[in-house]
C-alpha positions, -999 to +999 in steps of 0.1 A: -146-018-189-154-001-222-191-002-230-189+012-265-209-010-287-202-021-323-213+002-351-248-006-363-252-020-398-288-008-399-290+018-426-323+029-413-306+042-381-271+052-392-242+054-367-233+089-354-206+109-370-194+143-357-212+161-386-244+141-379-242+149-342-240+186-349-270+184-373-289+166-346-280+193-321-294+219-344-327+200-346-330+191-309-366+203-309-377+173-330-376+146-302-389+172-277-420+179-298-425+142-306-423+133-269-448+159-258-471+150-287-469+113-278-477+122-242-507+143-252-521+117-276-516+090-250-535+109-223-563+118-247-566+081-258-566+069-223-591+095-211-614+090-241-613+052-236-620+054-199-647+080-203-666+060-230-660+028-211-674+042-179-703+058-195-711+027-215-712+044-249-696+029-280-694+043-315-718+038-344-703+004-349-720-008-317-751-014-337-735-040-359-706-054-338-710-076-307-707-057-274-676-077-264-658-065-295-666-028-290-658-031-253-625-047-262-618-019-286-624+006-259-601-011-235-576-015-263-576+023-268-569+028-231-540+004-232-525+020-263-528+054-246-511+043-214-483+028-234-478+060-253-476+079-220-450+055-207-429+058-239-431+096-242-400+103-221-379+077-240-390+093-273-379+127-261-345+111-254-343+098-290-344+062-280-346+039-310-366+011-295-392+036-281-395+051-316-403+018-331-428+009-305-445+043-307-448+040-345-466+006-341-488+019-313-498+050-333-508+027-362-529+006-338-543+038-322-556+049-357-571+014-362-587+016-327-602+050-334-617+038-366-631+006-350-647+026-322-662+051-347-643+082-333-644+114-353-619+119-381-602+146-360-590+120-335-578+097-363-561+126-381-541+137-350-526+102-345-520+098-382-502+132-386-479+123-357-472+089-373-463+104-407-442+131-390-423+105-370-416+084-401-403+115-420-380+123-390-369+087-383-332+095-384-336+118-353-343+087-332-311+068-331-301+064-294-294+029-280-312+016-250-298+024-215-279-004-197-304-024-176-299-052-152-324-080-145-329-063-111-343-033-129-368-056-145-382-064-110-383-027-103-402-020-135-426-048-127-434-034-093-441+000-107-463-014-135-483-036-111-489-005-088-502+014-119-524-016-129-540-018-094-547+020-094-563+020-128-582-013-122-596+000-089-607+032-106-625+012-134-644-010-110-653+018-085-662+047-108-698+037-111-709+019-079-746+019-090-739-008-116-721-031-091-744-059-078-743-062-041-720-043-017-685-055-025-657-046-001-623-031-011-608-066-007-633-079-033-625-052-057-588-057-053-593-095-058-613-088-090-585-065-103-558-090-096-577-119-112-585-098-142-548-090-148-542-126-155-575-131-175-595-148-148-630-138-137-633-121-103-659-120-076-676-088-088-708-088-108-720-059-129-755-049-140-742-040-175-727-068-195-710-044-218-693-026-189-682-060-175-666-068-209-649-034-209-634-040-174-623-075-183-606-064-215-589-034-198-575-055-170-563-082-193-546-056-215-528-040-184-517-075-174-503-082-208-483-049-208-468-057-174-459-093-185-444-082-218-423-053-204-410-074-175-402-104-197-384-082-222-362-066-195-356-099-177-347-119-208-325-094-226-287-098-222-277-083-189-254-053-189-238-047-155-233-014-138-201+006-145-171-014-134-134-010-142-119-043-154-084-054-144-071-051-179-083-015-183-069-007-149-035-020-158-034+001-190-046+032-171-018+028-145+007+027-174-007+060-186-005+075-151+031+064-148+040+082-181+017+112-179+002+114-144+018+147-136-007+166-157-037+163-134-038+159-096-071+140-100-057+115-125-053+087-099-090+089-090-099+076-125-089+042-110-122+040-091-136+006-100-172+019-102-164+038-134-163+029-171-135+039-195-133+048-231-100+048-250-087+068-279-080+049-311-042+051-304-047+038-268-026+068-256-055+085-238-087+076-219-117+091-203-135+075-174-171+082-166-203+070-150-239+074-162-263+090-136-298+100-145-291+100-182-260+122-177-226+108-190-204+122-163-166+124-167-143+137-140-110+156-142-089+157-173-085+128-197-057+104-188-026+100-209-007+121-235-024+156-239-018+153-276-040+122-276-068+137-255-089+149-285-093+113-297-105+101-263-128+131-260-144+125-294-149+089-285-166+100-253-189+124-271-198+099-298-208+074-271-230+100-254-246+108-287-253+071-294-272+067-262-286+103-261-269+109-228-261+144-217-222+147-217-207+166-188-173+169-171-167+176-134-136+192-121-114+195-152-084+218-152-081+250-173-059+231-198-083+202-200-113+225-202-098+242-233-094+209-251-130+197-241-146+230-252-126+230-285-133+194-294-169+190-280-183+225-282-191+224-245-195+254-223-175+260-191-185+271-156-160+277-129-168+254-100-141+265-075-105+261-068-081+233-058-057+242-030-021+232-040+008+237-016+043+238-029+064+219-003+095+241-008+075+273+000+057+259+031+067+271+065+050+275+099+069+307+106+055+342+101+024+360+113+001+345+086+007+310+099+004+319+136-031+303+139-020+270+124+013+270+144-005+275+177-031+248+170-004+223+159+016+231+190-014+227+213-025+192+200+012+181+201+014+191+238-018+171+244+001+139+235-009+134+198+018+119+176+018+113+139+033+088+114+038+093+076+042+061+056+035+046+022+006+022+023+030-005+011+048-003+044+017-013+064+010-049+073-022-065+061-036-066+096-029-029+101-046-020+069-077-039+079-076-023+113-074+012+099-102+004+074-125-009+101-118+022+122-125+045+093-159+027+087-168+031+124-161+069+123-183+072+092-211+060+114-232+045+086-232+075+063-227+070+026-191+070+013-189+102-006-169+109-037-167+103-074-144+129-090-120+134-061-121+102-041-106+068-047-134+048-029-111+023-013-084+021+014-054-003+017-058-021-016-026-040-026-027-021-059-023+012-041+009+007-023+023+040-035-004+059-016+006+078+015-011+074+049-007+099+077-020+086+110-024+103+144-023+084+177-032+093+212-020+070+239-014+043+213-049+047+200-056+056+164-077+089+164-073+102+128-057+098+095-052+113+060-050+093+029-031+107-002-029+092-037+000+098-061+001+128-084+027+119-110+061+111-096+065+141-073+031+149-060+003+138-036-034+145-038-056+143-007-082+115-009-097+109+025-098+126+059-111+106+089-110+114+126-126+105+159-152+131+165-142+132+202-106+141+193-092+176+201-097+204+176-066+211+155-059+175+147-065+179+110-040+208+109-014+186+127-019+158+101-015+181+071+015+199+086+031+165+093+025+154+057+040+186+043+070+184+066+077+147+056+070+153+019+107+159+011+118+125+024+091+109+001+103+128-030+072+149-030+073+186-041+036+195-043+005+185-023-031+190-034-055+195-006-093+199-005-113+214-033-130+247-024-164+250-042-171+286-054-140+299-035-138+331-056-173+341-044-162+341-008-130+359-017-147+387-036-174+390-008-146+396+017-131+425-002-139+461+005-167+474-016-182+440-025-215+445-042-249+433-031-251+405-057-218+390-045-228+393-009-261+377-017-243+348-034-221+344-004-251+343+020-267+316-002-235+296-001-233+299+036-268+285+038-258+256+016-227+251+038-248+238+066-253+207+044-222+206+021-194+223+042-186+248+014-173+277+034-156+257+061-135+238+035-124+271+019-115+286+052-096+255+062-076+253+030-067+290+031-048+285+064-020+268+045-014+296+020-019+274-011-019+283-047-055+282-060-060+262-092-094+267-108-116+237-117-145+237-141-178+221-149-183+215-187-219+212-201-236+213-235-262+241-228-276+260-198-309+241-198-289+209-190-274+223-158-302+213-134-301+177-146-263+177-145-262+192-110-286+165-097-265+138-114-233+151-099-248+152-064-260+117-069-226+105-081-208+122-052-234+106-028-245+140-014-280+132-026-295+097-026-326+095-048-351+068-038-342+035-055-357+001-049-332-027-040-304-002-035-288-024-009-287-054-033-271-032-060-244-019-036-238-054-023-233-067-059-209-038-066-190-045-034-187-082-042-173-074-077-147-050-062-137-077-037-132-102-066-112-076-086-090-068-056-084-105-050 
């Protein structure tokens, strides 16, 4: 599903062009400064309003305006300040809607300061930022992020929690002006009632302070109501999903040009979105995580058409102010990405590719593999190598259920190098290698097609109680049966930072390299970095480098976290995650049907 929107006709916020995007990149400090300034002014407004409200002081206008008006102005300033704080991050990300709201809020902030009789310095700071934002309005062009109605509920929960905290602070800050000895439940009830404009059980010795609290709570309630209503009533934009029409077109590209990239078939994951070149001869699939527009592997299709798809990808990232990044592209793909998008490259590791014609179990180098395979074969393990299309529906379901039980409730990992499904009727050309012991399934490997003559490892599953060496037996069985399947090359696991381990193993390796290896070994306890490298090296593969592409070094921490989230190595706390995953699973089931 392509989520590229129509070009905007609003001349106030023009559509991005490559030249405009480069100009914006050169002035990237503008939204950053604006965001921090917005945050600072918001905090000062909120602090000043709360302080004056708590102390009970109002400006010189208090002598001529009713107390309820000045108290409302104080609460109004607090509300404006809190809104500016909430919008500061979106302003830093160049969000157009945030810019428009901030401009209005700053104008209201200036009016509020004047009404409350603040010094001209406070008015001048807000006014200067307002004028500066108007002058630099073209820097704030990004569209809003896709949101679902479920996100509206999440935002409402967060805002209500903030309202309760601020409300309890306002009614508890000066206990001496509270009449009686109200309990925490009374205070909480007063705050909840005030959020909807109703009087609560608390009584205050100062009428002016009571007016301030009432105005503050009502303002917070209005913020919560308006934000929630806006998110709930706007047109819903679903999470990334690959539609059947796009999937059919992508399969046609893979049939014509799938031999270029062993990761090409993984672009068919149905939890990705796709962007097409104008010619339709190339495409880039991606997912947005944490504000990072994350592509994987090389673009699909004719390499001569890749630049068109890449430019479309970068333009979409620019329209939303997402950080563009690419995981696991080949050296050829990386050259095109860096040339067209000005991205930088970082070597992630190496893909292990075995040439079937060169593989043999003979020789001293293969002695360890040969002995392990012989041992598990003598223990009674037998293997089968079949295309998925040869399996019955019942057998596919049985293997899928067994794989889920072996996973033992852990998250299904993978984004760039995993298909995310097993036994789908659309994947009949995939290859399944199963191992049985006494007629019981104990392990399997799942390979996806790599062009017309290759396979790429997708999934390894095994019974944890099975004998060691079973994975070696499965891979050897796959390589030995490859010829009968018309397969000449097989891509195995990806070895993250392989070259670091290799250099550290050499004679005379320096302290920096050894320190990097020790750090990777520490991380291997969680991510199996070294064990995958050692396992792959047993089969004497050719090592094919893979790269991470990124705009600038300061983006790397954010990209790394987004990549870990996409691959399900890290799960950031998210409300209603089960409902989101259930919705995505239901969609995939409908698509498969």
